[in-house]
C-alpha positions in Angstrom: 0.0 0.0 0.0 1.1 3.6 -0.7 0.0 6.4 1.6 -1.3 9.7 0.1 -2.2 12.4 2.5 -5.4 14.4 2.8 -3.4 17.6 2.6 -1.7 16.6 -0.7 -5.1 15.9 -2.3 -6.6 19.2 -1.1 -3.5 21.1 -2.4 -3.7 19.4 -5.8 -7.4 20.1 -6.1 -6.8 23.7 -5.2 -4.2 24.2 -7.8 -6.3 22.3 -10.5 -9.3 24.6 -9.8 -7.2 27.6 -10.6 -5.4 26.0 -13.5 -8.5 24.8 -15.2 -10.2 28.1 -14.9 -7.3 30.2 -16.2 -5.6 28.0 -18.8 -7.4 26.4 -21.7 -6.1 22.9 -22.7 -3.6 23.2 -25.6 -5.7 21.0 -27.9 -8.7 23.3 -27.5 -6.6 26.4 -28.1 -5.3 24.9 -31.3 -8.8 23.9 -32.4 -10.2 27.4 -31.9 -7.2 28.9 -33.7 -7.7 26.5 -36.6 -11.4 27.2 -36.7 -10.7 30.9 -37.1 -8.7 30.2 -40.2 -11.3 27.9 -41.7 -14.5 29.9 -40.7 -16.3 31.2 -43.8 -18.4 33.9 -42.0 -16.6 37.2 -41.5 -18.5 37.7 -38.2 -17.8 34.2 -37.1 -14.1 34.7 -37.9 -14.0 37.9 -35.9 -15.6 36.2 -32.9 -13.2 33.3 -33.0 -10.4 35.9 -33.1 -11.8 37.4 -29.9 -11.9 34.0 -28.3 -8.2 33.5 -29.2 -7.4 36.9 -27.7 -9.4 36.1 -24.6 -7.8 32.7 -23.8 -4.3 34.2 -24.5 -4.8 37.1 -22.2 -6.3 34.9 -19.5 -3.4 32.5 -19.6 -0.8 35.2 -19.5 -2.4 37.1 -16.6 -3.7 34.0 -14.7 -7.3 35.3 -14.9 -10.4 33.3 -15.5 -11.2 32.6 -19.1 -14.9 33.0 -18.5 -16.8 34.9 -15.8 -18.8 31.7 -15.1 -16.1 29.6 -13.3 -18.6 26.8 -13.0 -19.5 24.1 -10.6 -16.5 22.0 -9.8 -16.8 18.5 -11.3 -14.0 16.3 -10.0 -13.1 12.9 -11.4 -10.8 10.8 -9.2 -9.2 7.6 -10.3 -8.1 5.9 -7.1 -5.6 3.1 -7.3 -6.6 0.1 -5.2 -3.2 0.1 -3.5 -3.6 3.7 -2.3 -4.3 4.4 1.4 -5.6 8.0 2.0 -4.3 9.3 5.4 -5.6 12.1 7.5 -9.2 12.3 6.4 -11.8 11.4 3.8 -11.3 11.8 0.1 -14.6 13.7 -0.2 -13.6 16.2 2.4 -10.1 16.7 0.9 -11.7 17.4 -2.5 -14.1 19.9 -1.0 -11.4 21.7 1.0 -9.3 22.0 -2.2 -12.3 23.4 -4.1 -13.0 25.9 -1.4 -9.4 27.1 -1.3 -9.1 27.2 -5.0 -12.2 29.3 -5.6 -11.4 31.6 -2.6 -7.6 32.0 -3.1 -7.9 32.1 -6.9 -10.7 34.8 -6.7 -13.0 32.6 -8.8 -16.7 33.2 -8.9 -18.6 31.2 -6.3 -21.8 29.9 -7.9 -23.0 27.0 -5.8 -26.1 27.3 -3.6 -26.7 25.1 -0.6 -30.2 24.0 -1.6 -31.8 23.9 -5.1 -35.0 25.7 -3.9 -33.9 28.0 -1.1 -30.9 29.3 -3.1 -28.4 30.4 -0.4 -24.8 30.6 -1.7 -22.3 28.3 0.1 -19.7 31.1 -0.4 -16.9 28.7 -1.4 -18.3 26.9 -4.4 -18.6 23.6 -2.5 -19.7 20.9 -2.5 -18.0 19.6 -5.7 -19.6 16.9 -7.9 -17.3 14.0 -7.2 -17.0 10.9 -9.5 -14.8 8.1 -8.1 -13.4 5.2 -10.0 -11.3 2.4 -8.5 -8.4 1.4 -10.8 -5.2 -0.7 -10.6 -2.0 0.6 -9.1 -0.8 2.9 -6.3 -1.5 6.3 -7.8 -4.4 8.8 -7.5 -5.3 10.9 -10.6 -7.5 13.9 -10.1 -9.2 15.8 -13.0 -11.0 19.0 -12.2 -13.5 20.0 -14.9 -15.4 23.2 -14.0 -18.8 23.2 -15.7 -20.6 26.5 -16.5 -24.3 26.2 -16.6 -25.0 28.0 -19.8 -23.9 24.8 -21.4 -24.9 22.4 -18.6 -28.5 23.6 -18.9 -28.5 22.3 -22.5 -28.0 18.7 -21.4 -30.5 16.3 -22.9 -31.3 12.7 -22.1 -33.1 10.5 -24.7 -34.3 7.0 -23.9 -34.4 5.7 -27.4 -36.0 2.5 -28.6 -33.4 -0.2 -29.3 -34.9 -0.6 -32.8 -34.0 2.9 -34.0 -31.5 3.2 -36.8 -28.1 4.7 -36.5 -29.3 7.6 -38.6 -32.0 8.4 -35.9 -29.3 8.3 -33.2 -27.2 10.7 -35.1 -30.1 13.0 -35.9 -31.1 13.0 -32.2 -27.6 14.3 -31.3 -27.6 16.9 -34.0 -31.1 18.0 -33.0 -30.0 18.5 -29.4 -27.3 20.9 -30.6 -29.7 22.7 -32.9 -32.3 23.2 -30.1 -29.5 24.5 -27.8 -28.7 27.2 -30.3 -26.6 30.0 -28.9 -27.2 29.1 -25.2 -24.1 27.0 -24.7 -21.8 29.6 -26.1 -20.7 27.9 -29.3 -18.4 26.7 -30.8 -19.2 23.7 -28.6 -17.7 20.4 -27.7 -20.3 17.6 -27.9 -20.1 14.9 -25.4 -22.3 11.8 -26.0 -23.0 8.9 -23.6 -24.5 6.0 -25.4 -25.7 2.9 -23.5 -25.7 1.9 -19.9 -28.8 3.3 -18.1 -30.0 6.8 -17.7 -27.6 7.8 -15.0 -24.6 6.2 -16.5 -25.3 7.7 -19.9 -25.1 11.2 -18.3 -21.8 10.4 -16.7 -20.4 9.0 -19.9 -21.4 12.2 -21.8 -19.7 14.4 -19.1 -16.6 12.2 -19.3 -16.5 12.5 -23.1 -15.8 16.2 -22.7 -12.4 15.3 -21.2 -11.2 13.7 -24.4 -8.8 15.9 -26.4 -10.7 17.5 -29.3 -8.0 16.4 -31.7 -8.5 12.7 -30.7 -11.1 10.2 -32.1 -12.8 7.2 -30.7 -10.5 4.2 -30.8 -13.3 2.2 -32.5 -13.4 3.1 -36.2 -17.1 2.6 -36.3 -17.6 5.3 -33.6 -14.9 7.5 -35.0 -16.7 7.6 -38.4 -20.0 8.3 -36.6 -18.4 11.2 -34.7 -17.1 12.7 -37.9 -20.5 12.5 -39.6 -22.3 14.1 -36.7 -19.7 16.9 -36.5 -20.2 17.6 -40.2 -24.0 17.7 -39.8 -23.8 20.0 -36.8 -21.5 22.4 -38.6 -24.0 22.6 -41.4 -26.6 24.0 -39.0 -25.3 27.5 -39.5 -25.5 28.5 -35.8 -21.8 29.5 -35.8 -19.6 31.1 -33.1 -21.7 32.6 -30.3 -24.8 31.8 -32.3 -24.3 34.7 -34.8 -24.0 32.5 -37.9 -21.1 30.6 -39.5 -19.6 27.3 -40.3 -18.1 26.5 -36.9 -20.8 25.4 -34.5 -18.9 22.5 -32.9 -15.2 21.8 -32.5 -15.5 18.1 -31.8 -17.9 15.3 -31.1 -16.9 12.6 -28.6 -19.0 9.4 -28.1 -18.6 7.1 -25.1 -20.5 3.9 -25.7 -21.3 1.3 -23.0 -23.2 -2.0 -22.9 -26.9 -1.7 -22.3 -30.1 -3.6 -21.8 -31.8 -5.3 -24.7 -34.9 -3.2 -24.2 -33.2 0.2 -24.2 -30.8 2.6 -25.9 -30.0 5.6 -23.6 -28.4 8.6 -25.3 -27.3 11.6 -23.3 -25.9 14.7 -24.9 -23.8 17.1 -22.7 -22.4 20.2 -24.4 -19.2 21.9 -23.4 -18.9 25.6 -24.4 -15.8 27.0 -26.2 -14.3 27.1 -22.7 -14.5 23.3 -22.1 -12.1 23.4 -19.2 -10.2 20.6 -17.4 -6.9 20.0 -15.7 -5.4 16.8 -14.3 -2.7 15.7 -11.9 -1.4 12.3 -10.7 -0.2 11.9 -7.2 
C-alpha cells in the first residue's frame, strides 16, 4: 500500500481549480485557432479571433477565461493500492475546491439548496466521480462546468430498434435546439448505452477527451465525424451569430446496455471546455 495524505489531495485540487479556470487545454486552443482560419463567415471569424485573444490574455495574466467559473466537477481515479491518510477523500476534494475558488478569486456559484438558493460562499460541494483502478497512484481531474452549457444537457431514452441515422439526428437536434445558449463553438459529449444515470456520466466524461482525438473504434470515429459535419451545417456559428463553426468536436462514449433500451445523453461543453489533471 502507498499512503497519500489528505493535505496533498486538497492542495492538488486547489491548484487544479485555478489552473483549469485560467488556462485552456492546448488541444482546444489549437482547435479554436484553426477554426478561425477555416471559418467562412466574417462575423464568425472575428468572434473566433476574440476567443483566441481572450484565452491568450487569461493564460498570461492568470485570470479566469470565463466569468462563469462553473461548478467543480471532479473525477478521481483511485488506485486500489492507495491508502488515504488524515481524512476522507470527499472532504479533501471539497477543501481543495473551497481554497481554489477563494484564493484564486474565482466566482462562487453554488447554492446550498436547489430551492432555497443560499450561496455556500466557497463553491462547494463539488460533484465527485470516483473510479477504482489498478495501481498505487491517484489521478485527479477538475472540470469546472458552467451552466450556460450544462443547462442544455438532454437525455433521450431511445428504442433499441432505432436506426443509426435516428441516433445521429437525435444528437444533431440536441445541438440545434440548444442554439446559442451553450456559447458555441461547442464540444459535444455523448453517452450511449448503460442506463439513464450512466449515460449522463459517460457524456460528461466524453468532454475530457482531447478534441483532436477520435474514438479508438473506427465505427464510432466515423460516426463522430458524420455528426460533426451535420452540426456544422446548421449555421449556428460562433456565439450563435452564424457561421460554419458550431462545434469543434464530437466525442461518443459507448457502453453495454439492456436489450430493451438505448439511452443517449448529450452534454455540451462551451468553447471554454475546461479541465486540468494531476497524478499523485
